[in-house]
N, CA, C and O atoms as CSV, one atom per row, in Angstrom:
chain,resi,resn,atom,element,x,y,z
A,1,UNK,N,N,0.822,-1.185,0.000
A,1,UNK,CA,C,0.000,0.000,0.000
A,1,UNK,C,C,0.875,1.262,0.000
A,1,UNK,O,O,0.656,2.184,-0.785
A,2,UNK,N,N,1.877,1.282,0.904
A,2,UNK,CA,C,2.753,2.447,0.984
A,2,UNK,C,C,3.589,2.608,-0.280
A,2,UNK,O,O,3.893,3.725,-0.699
A,3,UNK,N,N,3.961,1.464,-0.889
A,3,UNK,CA,C,4.751,1.535,-2.129
A,3,UNK,C,C,3.937,2.200,-3.234
A,3,UNK,O,O,4.476,2.970,-4.029
A,4,UNK,N,N,2.635,1.901,-3.285
A,4,UNK,CA,C,1.775,2.515,-4.299
A,4,UNK,C,C,1.667,4.026,-4.091
A,4,UNK,O,O,1.693,4.792,-5.054
A,5,UNK,N,N,1.547,4.449,-2.833
A,5,UNK,CA,C,1.461,5.878,-2.532
A,5,UNK,C,C,2.752,6.602,-2.906
A,5,UNK,O,O,2.720,7.716,-3.430
A,6,UNK,N,N,3.870,5.968,-2.636
A,6,UNK,CA,C,5.162,6.572,-2.980
A,6,UNK,C,C,5.297,6.701,-4.484
A,6,UNK,O,O,5.751,7.731,-4.984
A,7,UNK,N,N,4.901,5.651,-5.218
A,7,UNK,CA,C,4.987,5.680,-6.684
A,7,UNK,C,C,4.079,6.765,-7.238
A,7,UNK,O,O,4.476,7.502,-8.141
A,8,UNK,N,N,2.871,6.871,-6.713
A,8,UNK,CA,C,1.932,7.901,-7.191
A,8,UNK,C,C,2.475,9.288,-6.887
A,8,UNK,O,O,2.402,10.185,-7.727
A,9,UNK,N,N,3.018,9.468,-5.688
A,9,UNK,CA,C,3.570,10.773,-5.313
A,9,UNK,C,C,4.728,11.161,-6.204
A,9,UNK,O,O,4.812,12.302,-6.658
A,10,UNK,N,N,5.628,10.215,-6.461
A,10,UNK,CA,C,6.775,10.502,-7.326
A,10,UNK,C,C,6.339,10.776,-8.756
A,10,UNK,O,O,6.932,11.616,-9.432
A,11,UNK,N,N,5.324,10.086,-9.219
A,11,UNK,CA,C,4.805,10.311,-10.572
A,11,UNK,C,C,4.236,11.727,-10.684
A,11,UNK,O,O,4.488,12.429,-11.663
A,12,UNK,N,N,3.465,12.138,-9.671
A,12,UNK,CA,C,2.894,13.505,-9.675
A,12,UNK,C,C,3.999,14.560,-9.634
A,12,UNK,O,O,3.932,15.570,-10.333
A,13,UNK,N,N,5.000,14.314,-8.818
A,13,UNK,CA,C,6.105,15.248,-8.708
A,13,UNK,C,C,6.866,15.354,-10.020
A,13,UNK,O,O,7.210,16.454,-10.453
A,14,UNK,N,N,7.127,14.227,-10.650
A,14,UNK,CA,C,7.854,14.224,-11.928
A,14,UNK,C,C,7.058,14.918,-13.012
A,14,UNK,O,O,7.629,15.641,-13.828
A,15,UNK,N,N,5.749,14.715,-13.038
A,15,UNK,CA,C,4.943,15.356,-14.080
A,15,UNK,C,C,4.848,16.861,-13.840
A,15,UNK,O,O,4.790,17.635,-14.795
A,16,UNK,N,N,4.833,17.277,-12.588
A,16,UNK,CA,C,4.792,18.709,-12.279
A,16,UNK,C,C,6.086,19.382,-12.701
A,16,UNK,O,O,6.070,20.501,-13.213
A,17,UNK,N,N,7.210,18.701,-12.487
A,17,UNK,CA,C,8.506,19.272,-12.867
A,17,UNK,C,C,8.671,19.321,-14.373
A,17,UNK,O,O,9.348,20.204,-14.900
A,18,UNK,N,N,8.052,18.373,-15.070
A,18,UNK,CA,C,8.226,18.290,-16.522
A,18,UNK,C,C,7.318,19.259,-17.267
A,18,UNK,O,O,7.601,19.601,-18.416
A,19,UNK,N,N,6.236,19.708,-16.642
A,19,UNK,CA,C,5.304,20.575,-17.363
A,19,UNK,C,C,5.899,21.964,-17.533
A,19,UNK,O,O,6.664,22.438,-16.693
A,20,UNK,N,N,5.537,22.596,-18.623
A,20,UNK,CA,C,6.000,23.951,-18.903
A,20,UNK,C,C,5.137,24.947,-18.145
A,20,UNK,O,O,3.909,24.890,-18.210
A,21,UNK,N,N,5.760,25.834,-17.447
A,21,UNK,CA,C,5.052,26.872,-16.716
A,21,UNK,C,C,5.192,28.163,-17.493
A,21,UNK,O,O,6.301,28.585,-17.821
A,22,UNK,N,N,4.071,28.785,-17.782
A,22,UNK,CA,C,4.096,30.034,-18.522
A,22,UNK,C,C,3.863,31.177,-17.552
A,22,UNK,O,O,2.887,31.180,-16.801
A,23,UNK,N,N,4.755,32.134,-17.575
A,23,UNK,CA,C,4.643,33.298,-16.701
A,23,UNK,C,C,4.082,34.434,-17.525
A,23,UNK,O,O,4.610,34.774,-18.584
A,24,UNK,N,N,3.009,35.014,-17.032
A,24,UNK,CA,C,2.393,36.133,-17.741
A,24,UNK,C,C,3.202,37.397,-17.495
A,24,UNK,O,O,3.443,37.782,-16.351
A,25,UNK,N,N,3.607,38.021,-18.559
A,25,UNK,CA,C,4.334,39.276,-18.467
A,25,UNK,C,C,3.323,40.415,-18.352
A,25,UNK,O,O,2.226,40.328,-18.904
A,26,UNK,N,N,3.680,41.468,-17.645
A,26,UNK,CA,C,2.751,42.592,-17.522
A,26,UNK,C,C,2.487,43.235,-18.881
A,26,UNK,O,O,3.357,43.288,-19.750
A,27,UNK,N,N,1.266,43.719,-19.029
A,27,UNK,CA,C,0.863,44.378,-20.263
A,27,UNK,C,C,1.484,45.771,-20.311
A,27,UNK,O,O,1.110,46.656,-19.541
A,28,UNK,N,N,2.431,45.952,-21.221
A,28,UNK,CA,C,3.151,47.233,-21.322
A,28,UNK,C,C,2.257,48.348,-21.853
A,28,UNK,O,O,2.589,49.525,-21.708
A,29,UNK,N,N,1.131,47.996,-22.465
A,29,UNK,CA,C,0.268,49.024,-23.041
A,29,UNK,C,C,-0.536,49.759,-21.964
A,29,UNK,O,O,-1.034,50.859,-22.204
A,30,UNK,N,N,-0.662,49.156,-20.784
A,30,UNK,CA,C,-1.404,49.811,-19.713
A,30,UNK,C,C,-0.556,50.903,-19.083
A,30,UNK,O,O,0.661,50.763,-18.952
A,31,UNK,N,N,-1.197,51.971,-18.700
A,31,UNK,CA,C,-0.502,53.075,-18.074
A,31,UNK,C,C,-0.211,52.728,-16.622
A,31,UNK,O,O,-1.098,52.283,-15.894
A,32,UNK,N,N,1.025,52.932,-16.207
A,32,UNK,CA,C,1.399,52.698,-14.819
A,32,UNK,C,C,1.568,54.042,-14.132
A,32,UNK,O,O,2.184,54.958,-14.676
A,33,UNK,N,N,1.023,54.148,-12.945
A,33,UNK,CA,C,1.123,55.372,-12.177
A,33,UNK,C,C,2.201,55.206,-11.113
A,33,UNK,O,O,2.156,54.273,-10.311
A,34,UNK,N,N,3.150,56.101,-11.116
A,34,UNK,CA,C,4.233,56.050,-10.149
A,34,UNK,C,C,4.327,57.404,-9.462
A,34,UNK,O,O,3.979,58.435,-10.038
A,35,UNK,N,N,4.806,57.384,-8.212
A,35,UNK,CA,C,5.008,58.630,-7.479
A,35,UNK,C,C,6.062,59.449,-8.197
A,35,UNK,O,O,7.106,58.934,-8.597
A,36,UNK,N,N,5.783,60.692,-8.350
A,36,UNK,CA,C,6.729,61.576,-9.030
A,36,UNK,C,C,7.350,62.506,-8.020
A,36,UNK,O,O,6.673,63.024,-7.132
A,37,UNK,N,N,8.628,62.712,-8.159
A,37,UNK,CA,C,9.324,63.645,-7.287
A,37,UNK,C,C,9.290,65.012,-7.923
A,37,UNK,O,O,9.187,65.068,-9.148
A,38,UNK,N,N,9.365,66.098,-7.226
A,38,UNK,CA,C,9.490,66.138,-5.770
A,38,UNK,C,C,8.134,65.949,-5.103
A,38,UNK,O,O,7.115,66.428,-5.600
A,39,UNK,N,N,8.129,65.265,-4.001
A,39,UNK,CA,C,6.943,65.116,-3.190
A,39,UNK,C,C,7.324,65.443,-1.755
A,39,UNK,O,O,8.497,65.390,-1.385
A,40,UNK,N,N,6.344,65.775,-0.966
A,40,UNK,CA,C,6.605,66.141,0.421
A,40,UNK,C,C,6.495,64.904,1.298
A,40,UNK,O,O,5.407,64.359,1.483
A,41,UNK,N,N,7.605,64.473,1.827
A,41,UNK,CA,C,7.586,63.339,2.740
A,41,UNK,C,C,6.997,63.787,4.071
A,41,UNK,O,O,7.276,64.889,4.544
A,42,UNK,N,N,6.192,62.939,4.661
A,42,UNK,CA,C,5.633,63.233,5.984
A,42,UNK,C,C,6.336,62.322,6.973
A,42,UNK,O,O,6.226,61.098,6.901
A,43,UNK,N,N,7.054,62.933,7.887
A,43,UNK,CA,C,7.782,62.165,8.887
A,43,UNK,C,C,6.861,61.864,10.053
A,43,UNK,O,O,6.019,62.682,10.424
A,44,UNK,N,N,7.023,60.704,10.615
A,44,UNK,CA,C,6.165,60.267,11.702
A,44,UNK,C,C,6.938,60.152,13.012
A,44,UNK,O,O,6.599,59.338,13.871
A,45,UNK,N,N,7.963,60.960,13.158
A,45,UNK,CA,C,8.707,60.958,14.418
A,45,UNK,C,C,9.368,62.321,14.635
A,45,UNK,O,O,9.617,63.078,13.696
A,46,UNK,N,N,9.640,62.598,15.907
A,46,UNK,CA,C,10.367,63.798,16.298
A,46,UNK,C,C,11.581,63.325,17.085
A,46,UNK,O,O,11.451,62.505,17.994
A,47,UNK,N,N,12.751,63.833,16.746
A,47,UNK,CA,C,13.984,63.439,17.429
A,47,UNK,C,C,14.260,64.372,18.603
A,47,UNK,O,O,13.954,65.563,18.562
A,48,UNK,N,N,14.847,63.795,19.652
A,48,UNK,CA,C,15.152,64.548,20.866
A,48,UNK,C,C,16.642,64.506,21.165
A,48,UNK,O,O,17.361,63.600,20.741
A,49,UNK,N,N,17.084,65.516,21.910
A,49,UNK,CA,C,18.474,65.566,22.347
A,49,UNK,C,C,18.729,64.471,23.367
A,49,UNK,O,O,17.807,63.988,24.024
A,50,UNK,N,N,19.992,64.084,23.492
A,50,UNK,CA,C,20.386,63.053,24.448
A,50,UNK,C,C,20.006,63.467,25.863
A,50,UNK,O,O,20.282,64.588,26.289
A,51,UNK,N,N,19.367,62.548,26.588
A,51,UNK,CA,C,19.049,62.742,27.999
A,51,UNK,C,C,18.203,64.001,28.225
A,51,UNK,O,O,18.393,64.714,29.211
A,52,UNK,N,N,17.268,64.267,27.301
A,52,UNK,CA,C,16.531,65.516,27.364
A,52,UNK,C,C,15.120,65.361,26.808
A,52,UNK,O,O,14.831,64.458,26.023
A,53,UNK,N,N,14.251,66.273,27.243
A,53,UNK,CA,C,12.909,66.362,26.693
A,53,UNK,C,C,12.860,67.485,25.653
A,53,UNK,O,O,11.782,67.850,25.184
A,54,UNK,N,N,13.998,68.018,25.302
A,54,UNK,CA,C,14.115,69.088,24.309
A,54,UNK,C,C,14.336,68.467,22.921
A,54,UNK,O,O,15.252,67.665,22.741
A,55,UNK,N,N,13.492,68.838,21.938
A,55,UNK,CA,C,13.693,68.307,20.578
A,55,UNK,C,C,15.041,68.753,20.000
A,55,UNK,O,O,15.583,69.790,20.382
A,56,UNK,N,N,15.565,67.955,19.078
A,56,UNK,CA,C,16.819,68.318,18.396
A,56,UNK,C,C,16.671,69.671,17.714
A,56,UNK,O,O,17.580,70.500,17.754
A,57,UNK,N,N,15.507,69.890,17.083
A,57,UNK,CA,C,15.252,71.144,16.377
A,57,UNK,C,C,13.773,71.480,16.516
A,57,UNK,O,O,12.915,70.735,16.044
A,58,UNK,N,N,13.483,72.590,17.155
A,58,UNK,CA,C,12.076,72.996,17.289
A,58,UNK,C,C,11.467,73.312,15.929
A,58,UNK,O,O,10.294,73.031,15.686
A,59,UNK,N,N,12.263,73.893,15.052
A,59,UNK,CA,C,11.772,74.217,13.708
A,59,UNK,C,C,11.373,72.953,12.955
A,59,UNK,O,O,10.313,72.912,12.330
A,60,UNK,N,N,12.214,71.921,13.010
A,60,UNK,CA,C,11.906,70.658,12.346
A,60,UNK,C,C,10.710,69.980,13.018
A,60,UNK,O,O,9.876,69.379,12.341
A,61,UNK,N,N,10.627,70.076,14.343
A,61,UNK,CA,C,9.482,69.509,15.058
A,61,UNK,C,C,8.184,70.161,14.583
A,61,UNK,O,O,7.207,69.467,14.302
A,62,UNK,N,N,8.171,71.484,14.495
A,62,UNK,CA,C,6.974,72.199,14.073
A,62,UNK,C,C,6.596,71.829,12.644
A,62,UNK,O,O,5.418,71.650,12.334
A,63,UNK,N,N,7.592,71.717,11.781
A,63,UNK,CA,C,7.343,71.347,10.386
A,63,UNK,C,C,6.789,69.930,10.298
A,63,UNK,O,O,5.859,69.668,9.535
A,64,UNK,N,N,7.355,69.025,11.073
A,64,UNK,CA,C,6.907,67.640,11.081
A,64,UNK,C,C,5.486,67.531,11.611
A,64,UNK,O,O,4.654,66.841,11.022
A,65,UNK,N,N,5.202,68.205,12.719
A,65,UNK,CA,C,3.901,68.061,13.370
A,65,UNK,C,C,2.787,68.821,12.670
A,65,UNK,O,O,1.613,68.528,12.897
A,66,UNK,N,N,3.121,69.789,11.827
A,66,UNK,CA,C,2.097,70.561,11.120
A,66,UNK,C,C,1.178,69.646,10.315
A,66,UNK,O,O,-0.042,69.808,10.351
A,67,UNK,N,N,1.754,68.689,9.591
A,67,UNK,CA,C,0.959,67.757,8.784
A,67,UNK,C,C,0.035,66.925,9.671
A,67,UNK,O,O,-1.115,66.667,9.317
A,68,UNK,N,N,0.546,66.516,10.813
A,68,UNK,CA,C,-0.258,65.704,11.724
A,68,UNK,C,C,-1.367,66.526,12.371
A,68,UNK,O,O,-2.481,66.035,12.549
A,69,UNK,N,N,-1.070,67.765,12.720
A,69,UNK,CA,C,-2.083,68.652,13.288
A,69,UNK,C,C,-3.192,68.889,12.269
A,69,UNK,O,O,-4.375,68.809,12.602
A,70,UNK,N,N,-2.809,69.181,11.027
A,70,UNK,CA,C,-3.803,69.391,9.968
A,70,UNK,C,C,-4.683,68.158,9.801
A,70,UNK,O,O,-5.903,68.264,9.676
A,71,UNK,N,N,-4.051,66.989,9.802
A,71,UNK,CA,C,-4.808,65.745,9.623
A,71,UNK,C,C,-5.765,65.509,10.792
A,71,UNK,O,O,-6.942,65.215,10.582
A,72,UNK,N,N,-5.272,65.635,12.000
A,72,UNK,CA,C,-6.092,65.333,13.176
A,72,UNK,C,C,-7.226,66.337,13.370
A,72,UNK,O,O,-8.331,65.950,13.750
A,73,UNK,N,N,-6.970,67.616,13.115
A,73,UNK,CA,C,-8.037,68.607,13.272
A,73,UNK,C,C,-9.086,68.468,12.164
A,73,UNK,O,O,-10.248,68.818,12.369
A,74,UNK,N,N,-8.692,67.968,11.012
A,74,UNK,CA,C,-9.635,67.746,9.906
A,74,UNK,C,C,-10.395,66.432,10.054
A,74,UNK,O,O,-11.440,66.244,9.432
A,75,UNK,N,N,-9.875,65.528,10.871
A,75,UNK,CA,C,-10.479,64.200,11.048
A,75,UNK,C,C,-10.641,63.908,12.540
A,75,UNK,O,O,-9.847,63.161,13.111
A,76,UNK,N,N,-11.655,64.487,13.172
A,76,UNK,CA,C,-11.788,64.359,14.620
A,76,UNK,C,C,-12.013,62.928,15.122
A,76,UNK,O,O,-11.869,62.673,16.317
A,77,UNK,N,N,-12.360,61.999,14.239
A,77,UNK,CA,C,-12.540,60.609,14.681
A,77,UNK,C,C,-11.229,59.830,14.674
A,77,UNK,O,O,-11.182,58.712,15.188
A,78,UNK,N,N,-10.172,60.388,14.109
A,78,UNK,CA,C,-8.875,59.711,14.071
A,78,UNK,C,C,-8.116,59.948,15.378
A,78,UNK,O,O,-8.225,61.002,16.005
A,79,UNK,N,N,-7.345,58.933,15.764
A,79,UNK,CA,C,-6.520,59.053,16.972
A,79,UNK,C,C,-5.066,58.771,16.613
A,79,UNK,O,O,-4.768,58.127,15.607
A,80,UNK,N,N,-4.181,59.263,17.454
A,80,UNK,CA,C,-2.750,59.054,17.252
A,80,UNK,C,C,-2.149,58.533,18.553
A,80,UNK,O,O,-2.524,58.962,19.644
A,81,UNK,N,N,-1.211,57.602,18.414
A,81,UNK,CA,C,-0.455,57.107,19.554
A,81,UNK,C,C,0.918,57.749,19.505
A,81,UNK,O,O,1.628,57.641,18.505
A,82,UNK,N,N,1.289,58.414,20.582
A,82,UNK,CA,C,2.608,59.027,20.704
A,82,UNK,C,C,3.448,58.092,21.563
A,82,UNK,O,O,3.182,57.927,22.753
A,83,UNK,N,N,4.459,57.483,20.958
A,83,UNK,CA,C,5.281,56.524,21.683
A,83,UNK,C,C,6.692,57.070,21.824
A,83,UNK,O,O,7.450,57.142,20.856
A,84,UNK,N,N,7.030,57.455,23.058
A,84,UNK,CA,C,8.350,57.988,23.352
A,84,UNK,C,C,9.352,56.869,23.545
A,84,UNK,O,O,9.005,55.792,24.029
A,85,UNK,N,N,10.603,57.125,23.164
A,85,UNK,CA,C,11.657,56.113,23.304
A,85,UNK,C,C,12.926,56.741,23.840
A,85,UNK,O,O,13.248,57.889,23.535
A,86,UNK,N,N,13.637,55.972,24.640
A,86,UNK,CA,C,14.942,56.384,25.140
A,86,UNK,C,C,16.031,55.829,24.245
A,86,UNK,O,O,15.875,55.761,23.026
A,87,UNK,N,N,17.138,55.432,24.860
A,87,UNK,CA,C,18.215,54.800,24.099
A,87,UNK,C,C,18.876,53.748,24.983
A,87,UNK,O,O,18.325,53.374,26.019
A,88,UNK,N,N,20.040,53.273,24.587
A,88,UNK,CA,C,20.701,52.195,25.327
A,88,UNK,C,C,21.309,52.650,26.647
A,88,UNK,O,O,21.590,51.816,27.508
A,89,UNK,N,N,21.516,53.935,26.826
A,89,UNK,CA,C,22.123,54.438,28.072
A,89,UNK,C,C,21.059,54.499,29.165
A,89,UNK,O,O,19.905,54.832,28.896
A,90,UNK,N,N,21.443,54.185,30.369
A,90,UNK,CA,C,20.525,54.302,31.498
A,90,UNK,C,C,19.688,53.059,31.719
A,90,UNK,O,O,19.721,52.111,30.934
A,91,UNK,N,N,18.931,53.087,32.818
A,91,UNK,CA,C,18.117,51.934,33.207
A,91,UNK,C,C,16.796,51.908,32.446
A,91,UNK,O,O,16.418,52.870,31.777
A,92,UNK,N,N,16.113,50.784,32.569
A,92,UNK,CA,C,14.789,50.641,31.960
A,92,UNK,C,C,13.847,51.700,32.511
A,92,UNK,O,O,13.169,52.389,31.749
A,93,UNK,N,N,13.803,51.832,33.845
A,93,UNK,CA,C,12.885,52.789,34.474
A,93,UNK,C,C,13.181,54.220,34.062
A,93,UNK,O,O,12.262,54.996,33.803
A,94,UNK,N,N,14.456,54.572,33.998
A,94,UNK,CA,C,14.820,55.928,33.597
A,94,UNK,C,C,14.343,56.202,32.166
A,94,UNK,O,O,13.733,57.237,31.898
A,95,UNK,N,N,14.621,55.281,31.263
A,95,UNK,CA,C,14.224,55.472,29.870
A,95,UNK,C,C,12.708,55.418,29.690
A,95,UNK,O,O,12.161,56.100,28.824
A,96,UNK,N,N,12.033,54.615,30.500
A,96,UNK,CA,C,10.570,54.567,30.444
A,96,UNK,C,C,9.994,55.937,30.789
A,96,UNK,O,O,9.132,56.457,30.080
A,97,UNK,N,N,10.480,56.512,31.880
A,97,UNK,CA,C,10.007,57.831,32.317
A,97,UNK,C,C,10.361,58.897,31.281
A,97,UNK,O,O,9.534,59.751,30.962
A,98,UNK,N,N,11.580,58.849,30.758
A,98,UNK,CA,C,11.999,59.820,29.746
A,98,UNK,C,C,11.137,59.693,28.488
A,98,UNK,O,O,10.751,60.704,27.900
A,99,UNK,N,N,10.835,58.472,28.076
A,99,UNK,CA,C,9.959,58.260,26.915
A,99,UNK,C,C,8.582,58.853,27.128
A,99,UNK,O,O,8.027,59.475,26.222
A,100,UNK,N,N,8.020,58.666,28.327
A,100,UNK,CA,C,6.710,59.260,28.635
A,100,UNK,C,C,6.770,60.777,28.633
A,100,UNK,O,O,5.854,61.434,28.138
A,101,UNK,N,N,7.839,61.337,29.182
A,101,UNK,CA,C,7.978,62.803,29.201
A,101,UNK,C,C,8.087,63.357,27.783
A,101,UNK,O,O,7.499,64.393,27.475
A,102,UNK,N,N,8.832,62.676,26.926
A,102,UNK,CA,C,8.955,63.117,25.532
A,102,UNK,C,C,7.605,63.054,24.820
A,102,UNK,O,O,7.226,63.985,24.111
A,103,UNK,N,N,6.888,61.959,25.013
A,103,UNK,CA,C,5.576,61.816,24.381
A,103,UNK,C,C,4.601,62.868,24.930
A,103,UNK,O,O,3.798,63.422,24.179
A,104,UNK,N,N,4.672,63.137,26.221
A,104,UNK,CA,C,3.806,64.159,26.831
A,104,UNK,C,C,4.136,65.551,26.304
A,104,UNK,O,O,3.245,66.387,26.156
A,105,UNK,N,N,5.399,65.801,26.023
A,105,UNK,CA,C,5.813,67.087,25.442
A,105,UNK,C,C,5.136,67.286,24.081
A,105,UNK,O,O,4.605,68.359,23.793
A,106,UNK,N,N,5.162,66.242,23.254
A,106,UNK,CA,C,4.520,66.319,21.930
A,106,UNK,C,C,3.007,66.436,22.095
A,106,UNK,O,O,2.362,67.170,21.346
A,107,UNK,N,N,2.431,65.722,23.067
A,107,UNK,CA,C,0.996,65.810,23.324
A,107,UNK,C,C,0.602,67.252,23.635
A,107,UNK,O,O,-0.369,67.763,23.078
A,108,UNK,N,N,1.342,67.902,24.509
A,108,UNK,CA,C,1.041,69.299,24.860
A,108,UNK,C,C,1.128,70.204,23.638
A,108,UNK,O,O,0.314,71.112,23.470
A,109,UNK,N,N,2.112,69.955,22.792
A,109,UNK,CA,C,2.247,70.767,21.582
A,109,UNK,C,C,1.018,70.569,20.681
A,109,UNK,O,O,0.472,71.537,20.152
A,110,UNK,N,N,0.589,69.321,20.512
A,110,UNK,CA,C,-0.586,69.055,19.680
A,110,UNK,C,C,-1.833,69.704,20.278
A,110,UNK,O,O,-2.631,70.301,19.556
A,111,UNK,N,N,-2.000,69.589,21.591
A,111,UNK,CA,C,-3.157,70.199,22.253
A,111,UNK,C,C,-3.161,71.711,22.087
A,111,UNK,O,O,-4.212,72.305,21.845
A,112,UNK,N,N,-2.001,72.337,22.213
A,112,UNK,CA,C,-1.889,73.787,22.069
A,112,UNK,C,C,-2.133,74.253,20.639
A,112,UNK,O,O,-2.305,75.447,20.394
A,113,UNK,N,N,-2.149,73.317,19.696
A,113,UNK,CA,C,-2.372,73.663,18.294
A,113,UNK,C,C,-3.679,73.105,17.751
A,113,UNK,O,O,-3.826,72.919,16.543
A,114,UNK,N,N,-4.635,72.837,18.649
A,114,UNK,CA,C,-5.995,72.534,18.220
A,114,UNK,C,C,-6.402,71.079,18.163
A,114,UNK,O,O,-7.556,70.793,17.843
A,115,UNK,N,N,-5.518,70.150,18.456
A,115,UNK,CA,C,-5.898,68.741,18.457
A,115,UNK,C,C,-6.650,68.450,19.754
A,115,UNK,O,O,-6.252,68.920,20.820
A,116,UNK,N,N,-7.723,67.685,19.672
A,116,UNK,CA,C,-8.528,67.357,20.848
A,116,UNK,C,C,-7.843,66.282,21.686
A,116,UNK,O,O,-7.222,65.364,21.152
A,117,UNK,N,N,-7.965,66.408,22.993
A,117,UNK,CA,C,-7.317,65.476,23.921
A,117,UNK,C,C,-7.779,64.036,23.690
A,117,UNK,O,O,-7.011,63.100,23.912
A,118,UNK,N,N,-9.023,63.849,23.249
A,118,UNK,CA,C,-9.550,62.501,23.025
A,118,UNK,C,C,-8.883,61.800,21.841
A,118,UNK,O,O,-9.027,60.587,21.683
A,119,UNK,N,N,-8.162,62.541,21.016
A,119,UNK,CA,C,-7.498,61.963,19.841
A,119,UNK,C,C,-6.083,61.475,20.137
A,119,UNK,O,O,-5.444,60.887,19.265
A,120,UNK,N,N,-5.583,61.708,21.347
A,120,UNK,CA,C,-4.165,61.444,21.640
A,120,UNK,C,C,-4.023,60.401,22.740
A,120,UNK,O,O,-4.655,60.486,23.793
A,121,UNK,N,N,-3.185,59.427,22.470
A,121,UNK,CA,C,-2.794,58.438,23.480
A,121,UNK,C,C,-1.274,58.500,23.603
A,121,UNK,O,O,-0.568,58.730,22.621
A,122,UNK,N,N,-0.780,58.293,24.823
A,122,UNK,CA,C,0.654,58.426,25.097
A,122,UNK,C,C,1.172,57.123,25.688
A,122,UNK,O,O,0.525,56.520,26.543
A,123,UNK,N,N,2.348,56.692,25.227
A,123,UNK,CA,C,2.995,55.519,25.817
A,123,UNK,C,C,4.509,55.677,25.718
A,123,UNK,O,O,5.020,56.604,25.090
A,124,UNK,N,N,5.206,54.743,26.356
A,124,UNK,CA,C,6.663,54.761,26.321
A,124,UNK,C,C,7.176,53.397,25.897
A,124,UNK,O,O,6.650,52.366,26.318
A,125,UNK,N,N,8.201,53.397,25.066
A,125,UNK,CA,C,8.838,52.151,24.653
A,125,UNK,C,C,10.067,51.883,25.497
A,125,UNK,O,O,10.704,50.840,25.350
A,126,UNK,N,N,10.414,52.814,26.386
A,126,UNK,CA,C,11.622,52.722,27.192
A,126,UNK,C,C,12.812,52.440,26.304
A,126,UNK,O,O,13.121,53.226,25.408
A,127,UNK,N,N,13.487,51.321,26.543
A,127,UNK,CA,C,14.651,50.966,25.741
A,127,UNK,C,C,14.278,50.029,24.593
A,127,UNK,O,O,15.142,49.628,23.814
A,128,UNK,N,N,12.993,49.679,24.485
A,128,UNK,CA,C,12.564,48.767,23.432
A,128,UNK,C,C,12.902,49.351,22.074
A,128,UNK,O,O,12.564,50.499,21.784
A,129,UNK,N,N,13.551,48.583,21.262
A,129,UNK,CA,C,13.965,48.983,19.914
A,129,UNK,C,C,14.938,50.146,19.918
A,129,UNK,O,O,15.194,50.732,18.866
A,130,UNK,N,N,15.481,50.493,21.063
A,130,UNK,CA,C,16.367,51.650,21.114
A,130,UNK,C,C,17.703,51.374,20.427
A,130,UNK,O,O,18.458,52.299,20.128
A,131,UNK,N,N,17.989,50.099,20.180
A,131,UNK,CA,C,19.217,49.792,19.446
A,131,UNK,C,C,19.080,50.147,17.969
A,131,UNK,O,O,20.073,50.176,17.243
A,132,UNK,N,N,17.875,50.414,17.531
A,132,UNK,CA,C,17.664,50.875,16.159
A,132,UNK,C,C,17.824,52.383,16.148
A,132,UNK,O,O,17.050,53.097,16.786
A,133,UNK,N,N,18.814,52.868,15.435
A,133,UNK,CA,C,19.116,54.299,15.454
A,133,UNK,C,C,17.906,55.152,15.107
A,133,UNK,O,O,17.720,56.231,15.669
A,134,UNK,N,N,17.084,54.670,14.183
A,134,UNK,CA,C,15.926,55.464,13.771
A,134,UNK,C,C,14.861,55.542,14.853
A,134,UNK,O,O,13.945,56.358,14.751
A,135,UNK,N,N,14.961,54.713,15.887
A,135,UNK,CA,C,13.954,54.695,16.928
A,135,UNK,C,C,14.426,55.355,18.221
A,135,UNK,O,O,13.608,55.880,18.977
A,136,UNK,N,N,15.713,55.336,18.482
A,136,UNK,CA,C,16.250,55.870,19.734
A,136,UNK,C,C,16.050,57.378,19.815
A,136,UNK,O,O,16.179,58.093,18.822
A,137,UNK,N,N,15.734,57.842,21.016
A,137,UNK,CA,C,15.573,59.281,21.324
A,137,UNK,C,C,14.516,59.947,20.457
A,137,UNK,O,O,14.734,61.050,19.955
A,138,UNK,N,N,13.382,59.295,20.275
A,138,UNK,CA,C,12.329,59.851,19.427
A,138,UNK,C,C,10.966,59.726,20.092
A,138,UNK,O,O,10.795,59.029,21.092
A,139,UNK,N,N,10.013,60.417,19.508
A,139,UNK,CA,C,8.604,60.135,19.733
A,139,UNK,C,C,8.031,59.804,18.361
A,139,UNK,O,O,8.071,60.621,17.441
A,140,UNK,N,N,7.501,58.596,18.240
A,140,UNK,CA,C,6.886,58.161,16.997
A,140,UNK,C,C,5.390,58.398,17.074
A,140,UNK,O,O,4.775,58.197,18.121
A,141,UNK,N,N,4.810,58.824,15.966
A,141,UNK,CA,C,3.382,59.042,15.864
A,141,UNK,C,C,2.811,57.891,15.039
A,141,UNK,O,O,3.196,57.696,13.886
A,142,UNK,N,N,1.900,57.137,15.630
A,142,UNK,CA,C,1.300,55.987,14.945
A,142,UNK,C,C,-0.214,56.141,14.911
A,142,UNK,O,O,-0.837,56.492,15.913
A,143,UNK,N,N,-0.789,55.876,13.759
A,143,UNK,CA,C,-2.251,55.991,13.590
A,143,UNK,C,C,-2.876,54.614,13.569
A,143,UNK,O,O,-4.093,54.491,13.436
């Protein structure tokens, strides 16, 4: 019985390998839409100075958050999660607290610019993912 199953399985496998597979090429006559530069990138994070609740650049912070403020004030049912992060230096508790303070700083800025408190949630990643340079010392905005 098992020999028959093995023979049938091998026969199916051999026939599958022997058959010609045709790959459909994309139709070149159709118009393809691609993003064209220059376009305005929207950043979803604000960088902070080492061991500080002060942003690296207030001007860049304001420019970054303007798009988010416009979006949130235009869409009152949307919410944003502000997740503060520390870095590899210091203890878990220290970085957790620093992450919350950074996220709270951004929350206050959003509130002062017309975003409703019900649209904002705050959390801290502490040292989580802090080994990723793009994540350390930031507040990420997630929708």
